[in-house]
Phi, psi and omega in degrees: 000142173248160180229133176282173178292340180273357178089011180277129180270141176211151183288145175301137180302325179295320179296319182300315177303310178300315181298317181294319177298318177296323176297315179295320180295319176298317177295328177293322182286331181228075184292340180260008177096168180234145176291120182290135180271114185266302187221353181295140172274109184247164171264133184245134179237127179240122177246110187254127175244107177286157179276345180208183189260019174296154177291139178238150174270093186299319178296327176291318175302311181297317177302317180294317179295320180296317179302312178297320180297326179287317183294326179276004177070024177281317176240148181291322181209133183292356174290346177286347182269102190236307185274098193242138169238126180234127180232128176261121179270169178300150180301140178204108186295326184288328182242033181294148179149192180226128177261126182245127176234139176233130183212159181276000000 
């Protein structure tokens, strides 16, 4: 988030571009929609493959992913994502990304 001198919060333009791209990718993978998760407590597994060996801010990555999942109507509210397993795999430019699994 960025803040104007007047104290107004707005998303970073680079984040908006990334968020919109992720939304399009989710819709391509699930063209008929996804059953929205409303209140069930699930276990969430995140397998992250970075494209290079730079240091990453994992809580920021998860926050961005949660935001996209909420924006894509996968979850009603990202506060429903609680029981989390996060694994960072070795860097691989060809298969960089994040694999998300939700299970009971």
